[in-house]
Structure formats: C-alpha cells, structure tokens
N, C-alpha and C positions, 0 to 999 in steps of 0.2 A: 688569948688562945690562937693556937698556929690556922692557918685555914684548911689544911688538910685533917687537922683534929675537928673541925665545925663541919666539914663536909661527911666526914665518919659519922657523926651524930645524926646528920639529917638520912644520910644512906641507912642507919639504923631505924630510924621514923618509917622508913619506906618498908624494910623487912618487915617491921612489925605490923603494919597494914595489911602488906601479902600474907604474912603468919597468921593473921585474925580472919583473912578471907577463909584462909586453906581450913583451918579449925572450924568454922563455920559449916562450912560444905562438907568437911568429913564427918561430922556429926550427923548432918541429914543423911549422908550416905549411910552410915553404919547403922542408924536407927530406923530408918526408912527403907531405902532401895537394897542394901545390901541383904537384908533379913528376907524380902522378899525373892532375892536371889537366891538365895540360900535355903529357901521352904519350897521353891520351885524344881520338883526332881526331875522335869521333863528337861530342863535347862542345864543343871550343873550343881555341884555341891559348893558351899562356902568357898570364895577363891582363896580364901588363906589371908596371911601377912605380908606375904611376897605380892599378893594382887592388889592388896591397900595400898603399898606404897607406889605400886605403878598406877594407881587411880590417882594416888596423892601428886605424883610425879605430873601426870599430864595435866593436873590442874592448875598447878604450879607454872606449868609453862604457858597454858592459855591465859591464864590473869597477866601473867608478865608480858606476854605477846602484846594483848589488847591493851594494856597500861602502857606500854609504849607506842604502841598504834595513835591511842588518842593522848598521848602527854600529858597521864594522869597524875604524873608525881612532880610537875612543873611549879612547885611552890615558890612562889617567888616573882615568876616571870609570867603567870597567870591570875586573873582573880580569883577568888574563892570560889563566887559563883561557878566559875569556867572548870577548877579543879573538880567540884562537888559533882558537876555534870559530866566531866568526863570520867570520874570515876565511876558512876551510875551505869555509863555507857560499857565499861569495860567490864563491870560484873555481870550486865544481861546477856552481852554476847558470850561472856565465860560460861555463865551457868545455860545459855541456850545450846551452845556447844556439846556441853556436858550432858544435858537432857539427852540429845541425840545417841550419845555414846551410852549413857544407862541403857535406852531402849534397844539399842542395838545388842547388849548384853544380854538384856532379859527376852529378848526375840518378842516384845510386846508393845504397847501403848502404856507405860507408867503414869499415874496422876503427877501433874507439874505441880502439883500446891506445895509440897515442900520446899522445891527448890524455889519457889516464888517467894515463899515465906523466908526463907535462906538470904536470898535477893534483897529483900526489904530491911532485915537487921543487916546484912552487909551494907547498905547503901547510907544505914544510920550510923554504923560506926565509920564508914567513909567521911559523913559531915563533921562528926565530933574530932575526928582524925584531922581534916583540912584544917579546922579553925585551930588546933592546938599545934600544927606543923607549920602553918604559917606566922604564930605568934612566937614560935621558938627561932624559925628564920629571922623576923627581923631582928630578933636578938642577938642572935649569930651574925648573922649579915646585915649590917647596918648600911643604908644607902650609900653609894660609893659618890665623894665629891669630884665631878666630873669636868673638863674641859672639852667645848666643843671647836674643832679647827675646822673651818670651811670656806669653800671659795666661791657659794653662790647661794641664792636666796633659798633653794632646797631645803638647806639646813633648818629653815624655821619650822618646815613641816615636822622633820626628824625632833626637834624639840619638843614639840606640841605633842607627838605621840610619845617620848618618854616622860613627860610632864604626866601623863596618865598612871605612870608606873613611878611615882615619887619617894614610896616606899624602898624603890631598889635604885634608881636613877635622880641623881641631884646634880642638874648642869648648873655650876656654878659661873663660868665663866665662858663668853664664847669670842674667839680669836679669827679675824679674817687673815687670810694668807698674805693682802696686800700690808700688813702690818709689819711683815720681815721675817727671817728664820729666828732672828734674836727672841724675839716677841711670843713666838710659837712654842719655841724650846722651853721658855721660861713658864710658860704654863703646862707646859708638859711635865718638869719638873714641880710644878706647886701642888698639881692635883693628883686623885687617887689612881684616874684612869682618863682615857682621851678618846673621842669620838671624832672619826676622820669624815669629813663628808665633800667630795668633789675639790679635791687638794693636787696640786701639779706633781705628777710622778716622781720628781727629785726631792720635793719637800715632804711627801709621802713617807720615801725610802727613810729621810734622817728622822723622821716622828718615829716610825716603827722600830727603828733601831735603837733610838734612845729610849724608848718605852722597853723592848726586849732585854736593855740593860739594866734597868733598875727596876726588873719584873713586875710592870705596870700593865693592866689590861687595855687591849686596843679595841676598839667598836669601830668597824668600815663599812661605809655604806658604800657597797661595791659599783663599779663601771661596769660596762658590757663587756669589757676586754678583761675584765678580773673573773667573770663569770665563765668566760670562755677558757680561759687558763686554768681555771678549778677543774674544769672539766677536762683537762687533757691527760693523759698518762704519761708515768714515768718511765725513762729509760737509761740507759748508761752507753755513753760512746768511748769504750774502754775505761779511765779513770774519770770522764765529766760528766755530772749528770745534765740529763737534759729532760723538758716536758713538752711532750709531741702533742698538739693540737690538730687531730687529723681533719676535723671540720666536715665529715662526711655526713651522707644521710645514715640513718639507721642501719643494722645489718641486715640483710635477706632473712638469715634465719628469724630474729627478733620481729621483722617485720610481719613473717609466715605466721609464728605463734601469735602475735598480737592480733591479727584477722580472725584467725581461729576461735579465741577468746572473745572478740566483739561479737562476732556473728552468734555462739553458742549464750554468752550471757544476757545479748539482745533478745534474742528469742523466748530464751525463759524468762525475763523481765518483761516481754508484752503481755506473754501468757498470765503472770501473776498480777499485773498492772491493769487487764483489761477491763476487770469492772469499776474500777476509780474511772479510767478512762470513758467507759459507756455513760457514767454518772455527769461526768465533767461534762461531756459533748450535749447530754440533755439539758444541762444547767445552762452552758451556754446558749443553747438553741432559745430555750425557753424565755432568757432575760430581753432579747429585743430581736428576733426572728432573724438573728443576723447570720453569717455563716459561721461553722462551728471552727473550722482552722484556717489559720493566716499562714500565707509561704511568703517569704523576704531571701531574697539573693545574699549570699554570705560567701565567704572565702574559704578554701581549705587548702590542702599541701601544694605547694608552687602557685598558689595563686590562683587555682580553679574556683570558678564560679559555681557555685549548685544553689538548689531553691530548699529552704531550710523549713523544716515544718514544726507548727506549734499550736497549741490551743488558743483561740483569740482571746485575748483578756482586753482591748482597748475597743469602745466603741468604733463604730464601722466608718470608714472614711477617716480614719484619727490621724492620718499625713497629708490630707488634701494639699498642703500647704509646701510639703515637700518633707524631706526627712527632720524629725524633729526630737530631740532628745529628751525623752521621758525623765521628767524630774521628779522628786520626792511629792507625793500627794498631788499628783499629776490629775488633773481632772478628766483625762481622756479616759483611765481606768474603769471599767466598769466595777460593780461589787462584787459580782462573780470573779473577775480579773484578780481584784487585790488577795483573793483567799488562794486563786489556785497557785499565782506569783510567790506569796508568801510562801505556801508549801511545794512550791517548784513543780507543781504538776503540769503546768503550762509548756514544760519541758519534754514530756514523756513521747510525743510524736516523734521526738529525734530519735527514737530509737530505731523507726523504719527509716531513717538517714543512715543510721550506723550497718543496718543489715544492707542497705543498696552499695556502701562503700564510700559515700562521701565523707563521714565522719568517724570518728574511734570511740569510744567510750571514755577512755582518759586522752587531753590533748588541749592545745590552747582553746580559748574560747572562740567559737565562728564569728570574726567581724563583717559589718557591712563595707562593701567594695566605696563607698563615698567615703564614709568614715576612716577606714583606711588609708585610704590616698591623703586626707587630711593630715592623720597622724605621720605619714611617712614625709610629709613636706616640712615637718618641724624636727621628726627624726626618723633618717632612712634607716636607721635599723630596725624599725620596726616589722618590715619585712622578714626579719629573720625568724619570727613567729611560724612562718609559713612552711618550716622545713620537715613540719610532721602535719600530719591530717587535724585537723580541727577535733577536739572531743566535747560531749553532754558535759563532764567535770574534768578538771584538770587543777594543777599545783595553784596558779593564779585564784581560780574560782575557789579553792579551799582555804589556801592560806591569805587571799584579799577580799576585796568585796565588790560589789557592783560600779561603786564609784570608787575604786583604785583608780590612780590615774594611770593614764597609758603607758607611762615610763614605767612605773613601777610594776605593771602587768608585763610588759617586755621584760624585765628582769626575772621574773617571776616564772614566766613561761621558758626562759633559756634557762634556767636553772633545772628545769623539767627535762628539756632537750638532752642538756648536756649531761645529764646524770642518768638517764633514762634506764630503767630497767623493768622487769615483769613485776617485781616485787615493790617497786616503785607505784605502778598502776595499781596494785593490789592495795597497797597503802591508802593511796587517794581516793580509792572506792571506799574503803571503810572509814576514812575520815568526812568523805561527803555526807555520811550519815549524821556525822556529828555538826555540820552546820546547816542541817535542815530545817532545825526547829530555833535557831540563834538569829533573831531578826536584824543584828547588826549587820550579818551577811548579805541582808538583801536591801538596806538603806540606801536612798539615793541612787535609783539606777540612770546614773547621769550619761553614760558612754555609749547608748544604744538607745533606740525608738523600738524597744520591743513590744510587740503587739500580743 
C-alpha cells in the first residue's frame, strides 16, 4: 500500500472522530438548547436550517482548532494516554466556548448538564477511537528501520528518547562520522530513514542529498545556527534566492501588543486566582510559621536582574550553603510545597512581576544569574535567550520539562524567539493548561533551586 494511501486512511479516521463529536453535539443542541430557544418568544423563533448549519460550522471550527492546539490527532508520535488526554481537553474547551455561545443566543444562563453529558459521551468515543486508530496506525505504518549518524555523545540521549517510541522508531545502527563518508553513505542506503545528530556541515549536506535522491526520511537534531536560519525570511535578489536572518529584536508593534495583552491577562488572572492564592498563603504560613513569599534574583531581557516572587515551597533557609539545585524528592521541599509545585500554584505571584514589566506571560524561563553564568561558560550562546523578556510559561516549559538540559532549553527558546507571533503566544498559553496535570513535566527540578 502506498504511503499516501495509508495517510488518507488515517485522515479518514480523524474525520470520523470529528464527525462523531459534531453529531453528538448537534443531537444535544437540537434536543435541548434549540427547543428552548424556539419556545422563548422574547428571544426569537426557531433559527432554521441555515442557522443550524452555522452552529455546526462554528462547532467544527472550534473542535479542529483545539484539536490542533493540543495535538489531539498525533497517533503514533504520542502515547495513547496522551492522545486521550489531549482529546479530552479539546472536547471540554470546545464545549465550554459553545456553552457561552448558547447563553448569548438565549440571553440567559441555560443548564450546562446536557453539554457535560455530551462531553462525557464524546470522551468515551475518544478512548475507543484512540485504541482503534493506534492499532490501525501500527499496522499501516510499522516502525522504520533507522540509522543514527552522529558526531558526539549527545546522540545517546536522542536514541534513548526514540526507544520510548519503539512502535515508530527502530534505531538499528549507529555510525560515527569518524568512520568516514563511505560508511555513513552505506548506512543511508541500507536503512529506511536516517537521524543526523551533530554532524559536520559538508557530511550533513551529503547525507541530506542522498536521502532526498532516494526518497528517504531524515530526522535532524538542529544546531543553534539551524534554528536561526529557519527563522529567516525568504527574498529574491533578481533570480537568486536568499534567506535573510535579520537578528533584530521583536518589532515595536509586536512589543506593544504583547505588553497590552500581558497586563490585561495578568490582571484578570490575579482576580480569578486570588482565592487560591489566599488559601496557599494560609497553608504555607500555617505549616512552619515562616514567610509566605520567597524572592529570588532572576534574569530577563538584555540580562537585567529583577526580583522574582514565588510562594515559598521549601523550608526556611534552604540555601544556607549557597545555591543548590533542587533534586527529585528533595528533602528541603515541604509537604505544602510539593502540592503547590505539582499544581504550579507557587508560580502565581509572578503575575505581579508581569504587571510590573519584569516578565511576560510567554517567554523563556527566568534563569538565576549564577546558573546562567555557569551555562554560558559551557555554551556562550545561552545568553541568546535574553533577547526577549522572561516568561511565566514558554516554549521550553511546554515542550520540555524542568529537568530538560540547558542546551535543549536554549534550542527550544530560540525556536520561540525566531518564530514569534501573537498566535504562538496564545497556543502556548493553551498548551500550558495541558501540562499542568502531567507529572512528567515537573519531574526532577534539577536546573533550578526554586523555593
């Protein structure tokens, strides 16, 4: 079976689930909400078939938007549990926005029970669909036999991560660049796909061209310069194509809009979160009578140092002997601290930092000066993260973990900086909701001694 045919079958599975979601919603709409709307003479008469089509269209747009944001159709590249979790979030957000739409149409506050029941049925459908789609994907797309071409020990961690997805990646052979071009190209010809990790420029070019010529897939672990080039703009000098890497700060209009959004969203978030912050403050104080808040020097745009606010999650004087990285199961973390760190509640006071202008809602995680200095000695490019304001959430926080290596953090943050847009900010904010309840995202806080 051809690759395109197999992809068509999987896309048909995606459409089937979307149709199920929409059908369940339209049943609830027609049986409960549309009848109430039609019987309310003060509001309007029945909206008719054209109105129903519009309602269906809006629902389809919303479910596809949230599904794309949460990568809900990533069968084969995510675990079944992650796909189900993503589908559940997509359904809940879509139905939540739809409920607001229904309330506006009716000019009242209708009962949410039918929509909640619909969400329950939709999630059950998502579970069944995920297992069926995953089994179909494994049959249609067996694991690729791959060759790893590498030039450093960094490749070991990449292979280990790929081994967790052995239903998709099967690394059969590893060839170091020191073995020579002939050995490398022989591995390229022998296997279905190639992974390139820290390979010199000329050899990397040869591998990519050989794979392009033979229609083989290539996975590249990008270097810093690769990410910068990807963020460049295309232009043409008469008949010569160019890629321009402007390497400027964000445009003034983007900075202005970003700042306005930061202030408005932080103010609203503070109001909504104030009850949880009050409860947290009482619990932190009641545990050991120590201070509720903890402040710490951090770095933001252009290396400026500011005082970051957090709820204290460690014992008092946890760093008497100096800055110490917080390890997994760190004995300095209090019982209250473990809970608020797991739920990220300890980060809420940073909303004040955002309003003050020290931080943005989305941006690189603010690093401690002494740890940044240590990282910059190993990789001077680490300072590139300071081209934008530090953020409460960000690309590295969403796509990585607390124990992500500094070099991987740098690459993730550069991807954000080089591809910045307001839509990307919005997507990362929505993605933050997804990682709040994923334990792996908070495991081993090894790079920072956060209290």
